[in-house]
Residue frames relative to the residue before (quaternion, step in Angstrom):
aa qw qx qy qz dx dy dz
X 1.0000 0.0000 0.0000 0.0000 0.00 0.00 0.00
X 0.3278 -0.7609 0.5281 0.1862 3.59 -0.90 0.95
X 0.7275 -0.4816 0.2915 0.3922 3.55 -1.32 0.25
X 0.6724 0.4902 -0.3166 0.4553 3.62 1.15 -0.40
X 0.4905 0.6425 -0.4466 0.3836 3.63 1.24 -0.10
X 0.1017 -0.8000 0.5892 0.0499 3.54 -1.19 0.55
X 0.6911 -0.4553 0.3439 0.4437 3.56 -1.28 0.06
X 0.5554 -0.6066 0.4621 0.3317 3.52 -1.21 0.63
X 0.4324 -0.6990 0.5210 0.2302 3.56 -1.07 0.87
X 0.7624 0.3155 -0.1516 0.5443 3.59 1.06 -0.79
X 0.3248 -0.7690 0.5269 0.1594 3.57 -1.17 0.51
X 0.6231 -0.5060 0.4243 0.4191 3.57 -1.30 0.33
X 0.7633 0.3211 -0.2755 0.4882 3.50 -0.96 1.06
X 0.5806 0.5847 -0.3785 0.4216 3.58 1.23 -0.26
X 0.3378 -0.7179 0.5699 0.2138 3.59 -1.07 0.76
X 0.0288 -0.8012 0.5953 -0.0536 3.53 -0.86 1.14
X 0.2810 -0.7265 0.6079 0.1537 3.52 -1.33 0.38
X 0.4735 -0.6465 0.5115 0.3103 3.59 -1.12 0.69
X 0.5120 -0.6822 0.4499 0.2649 3.53 -0.99 0.96
X 0.7861 0.3290 -0.1593 0.4985 3.61 1.06 -0.73
X 0.7891 0.2941 -0.1258 0.5243 3.57 0.97 -0.86
X 0.5362 -0.6829 0.4126 0.2756 3.59 -1.12 0.74
X 0.5313 0.5701 -0.4959 0.3831 3.55 0.28 1.28
X 0.1529 -0.7555 0.6334 0.0681 3.47 -1.37 0.48
X 0.0405 0.8197 -0.5704 0.0330 3.57 -1.20 0.31
X 0.4621 -0.6371 0.5373 0.3030 3.49 -1.39 0.08
X 0.4381 -0.7151 0.4862 0.2456 3.58 -0.86 1.00
X 0.0623 -0.8122 0.5789 0.0360 3.57 -0.86 0.96
X 0.7881 0.0315 -0.0647 0.6113 3.62 1.24 -0.04
X 0.1672 -0.7762 0.6029 0.0786 3.55 -1.27 0.56
X 0.1939 -0.7347 0.6388 0.1210 3.55 -1.03 0.88
X 0.4846 -0.6915 0.4373 0.3094 3.68 -0.75 0.89
X 0.7649 -0.0155 -0.0204 0.6436 3.54 1.31 -0.38
X 0.7575 -0.3901 0.2543 0.4576 3.57 -1.28 0.25
X 0.0710 0.7971 -0.5914 0.0991 3.55 -0.86 1.05
X 0.4789 0.6038 -0.4829 0.4159 3.55 0.82 1.04
X 0.6936 -0.4725 0.3229 0.4375 3.62 -1.20 -0.09
X 0.5897 -0.5578 0.4507 0.3715 3.52 -1.26 0.51
X 0.5950 0.5669 -0.3530 0.4473 3.59 1.08 -0.70
X 0.6438 0.5167 -0.3158 0.4678 3.59 0.91 -0.88
X 0.6819 0.4948 -0.2851 0.4570 3.60 0.84 -1.01
X 0.6837 0.4796 -0.2831 0.4717 3.63 0.96 -0.84
X 0.5872 0.5810 -0.3741 0.4215 3.60 1.17 -0.39
X 0.5820 0.5583 -0.3684 0.4624 3.61 1.26 -0.31
X 0.5182 -0.6409 0.4521 0.3411 3.63 -0.80 0.86
X 0.5770 -0.6590 0.3633 0.3176 3.54 -0.80 1.05
X 0.6659 0.5249 -0.3156 0.4260 3.60 0.99 -0.78
X 0.7674 0.2704 -0.2031 0.5447 3.61 1.20 -0.24
X 0.3712 0.7441 -0.4788 0.2816 3.60 1.30 0.16
X 0.3672 -0.7519 0.5009 0.2211 3.63 -0.76 0.97
X 0.5923 -0.5304 0.4706 0.3826 3.49 -1.35 0.33
X 0.4573 -0.6862 0.4952 0.2735 3.61 -1.15 0.57
X 0.6811 0.5360 -0.2757 0.4156 3.59 1.12 -0.60
X 0.5804 0.5148 -0.3835 0.5010 3.56 0.92 0.98
X 0.6276 -0.5189 0.3999 0.4206 3.59 -1.21 0.28
X 0.1470 -0.7363 0.6550 0.0855 3.54 -1.24 0.72
X 0.2607 -0.8011 0.5341 0.0702 3.53 -0.97 1.01
X 0.2873 -0.7096 0.6190 0.1755 3.54 -1.13 0.81
X 0.0706 -0.8247 0.5611 -0.0084 3.60 -0.68 1.10
X 0.3127 -0.6040 0.6846 0.2622 3.46 -1.33 0.54
X 0.0419 -0.8668 0.4943 -0.0507 3.54 -0.05 1.37
X 0.1098 -0.7471 0.6473 0.1032 3.51 -1.37 0.28
X 0.4437 -0.6578 0.5420 0.2769 3.55 -1.10 0.82
X 0.5554 -0.6478 0.4143 0.3166 3.57 -0.96 0.88
X 0.7712 0.3933 -0.2220 0.4485 3.58 0.66 -1.02
X 0.7734 0.3576 -0.1932 0.4865 3.59 0.83 -0.93
X 0.3058 -0.7580 0.5008 0.2848 3.61 1.28 -0.52
X 0.3376 0.7286 -0.5213 0.2887 3.60 1.21 0.38
X 0.2725 -0.7725 0.5533 0.1509 3.57 -0.97 0.91
X 0.1053 0.7721 -0.6187 0.1000 3.54 -1.17 0.72
X 0.4928 -0.6006 0.5228 0.3509 3.59 -1.33 -0.01
X 0.0886 -0.7893 0.6070 0.0280 3.58 -0.90 0.93
X 0.1833 -0.7371 0.6418 0.1059 3.53 -1.26 0.64
X 0.0527 0.8483 -0.5099 0.1326 3.59 -0.29 1.27
X 0.4559 -0.6766 0.5138 0.2653 3.52 -1.04 0.84
X 0.6329 -0.5593 0.3846 0.3723 3.51 -1.20 0.63
X 0.6454 0.5490 -0.3304 0.4159 3.61 0.96 -0.84
X 0.7160 0.4345 -0.2523 0.4847 3.60 1.19 -0.39
X 0.6396 0.5128 -0.3385 0.4619 3.59 1.19 0.28
X 0.0492 -0.7403 0.6686 0.0509 3.51 -1.30 0.61
X 0.6075 -0.5457 0.4183 0.3977 3.59 -1.19 0.44
X 0.2888 -0.7109 0.6116 0.1929 3.54 -1.11 0.71
X 0.0999 -0.8284 0.5510 0.0110 3.55 -0.57 1.15
X 0.3473 0.7716 -0.4692 0.2528 3.57 1.28 0.35
X 0.3244 -0.7608 0.4959 0.2646 3.59 1.05 -0.70
X 0.4954 0.6520 -0.4215 0.3896 3.56 1.32 0.06
X 0.5047 -0.6316 0.4793 0.3416 3.62 -1.02 0.66
X 0.4559 -0.6385 0.5420 0.3013 3.55 -1.25 0.54
X 0.2931 -0.7736 0.5423 0.1468 3.56 -0.76 1.09
X 0.4053 0.6551 -0.5318 0.3518 3.57 0.24 1.31
X 0.4940 -0.6973 0.4286 0.2934 3.61 -0.69 1.10
X 0.6549 0.5127 -0.3329 0.4443 3.64 0.98 -0.68
X 0.5820 0.5787 -0.3835 0.4235 3.59 1.07 -0.59
X 0.6608 0.4954 -0.2886 0.4844 3.56 1.08 -0.81
X 0.6545 0.5175 -0.3171 0.4509 3.63 1.10 -0.62
X 0.7904 0.3726 -0.1639 0.4578 3.55 0.88 -1.01
X 0.7841 0.2681 -0.1388 0.5423 3.58 1.17 -0.47
X 0.2975 -0.6715 0.6383 0.2306 3.47 -1.36 0.33
X 0.2625 -0.7540 0.5762 0.1744 3.63 -0.81 0.90
X 0.1176 -0.8056 0.5807 0.0044 3.52 -0.70 1.21
X 0.7956 0.2787 -0.2170 0.4921 3.58 -0.90 0.89
X 0.3834 -0.7092 0.5516 0.2141 3.49 -1.38 0.03
X 0.8356 0.2266 -0.1537 0.4762 3.55 -1.30 0.42
X 0.8376 -0.1909 0.1604 0.4860 3.54 -1.18 -0.72
X 0.6416 0.5242 -0.3254 0.4557 3.61 1.24 -0.33
X 0.4944 0.6832 -0.4202 0.3351 3.60 1.24 -0.28
X 0.0525 -0.7777 0.6263 0.0115 3.54 -1.17 0.76
X 0.3512 -0.6877 0.5872 0.2428 3.55 -1.25 0.43
X 0.0457 -0.7969 0.6023 -0.0139 3.55 -0.78 1.05
X 0.4629 -0.6496 0.5244 0.2979 3.52 -1.17 0.63
X 0.4581 -0.6492 0.5230 0.3084 3.60 -0.89 0.81
X 0.6593 -0.5409 0.3472 0.3902 3.60 -1.12 0.59
X 0.6763 0.4934 -0.3093 0.4512 3.63 1.04 -0.66
X 0.6555 0.4757 -0.3195 0.4918 3.65 1.28 0.03
X 0.6252 0.5345 -0.3416 0.4546 3.61 1.26 -0.03
X 0.5638 -0.5932 0.4458 0.3626 3.59 -1.23 0.33
């Protein structure tokens, strides 16, 4: 990690939404800075390509319109909190997390057998 890296703004289990594209997801892992391939990073159009010196988040994601589930890797600068209170429609989210509460107060928590 280099000197310009900082602490992650979002936490594991938090539901976030992409700032530019219509998908949302629950965070299941965080890299303190970019940790994917150079090919992946260069595939992003230069005018919207994120900086590498920031946290990147692994999401159990779902597309807004199609509800298709997939894994997303997103820079912190491209995420905002999702305050919809709607559950994330991803089969792995149900396997790895327990959803506690309802509506905007709902949170995803790791069961005790998934923590260190």
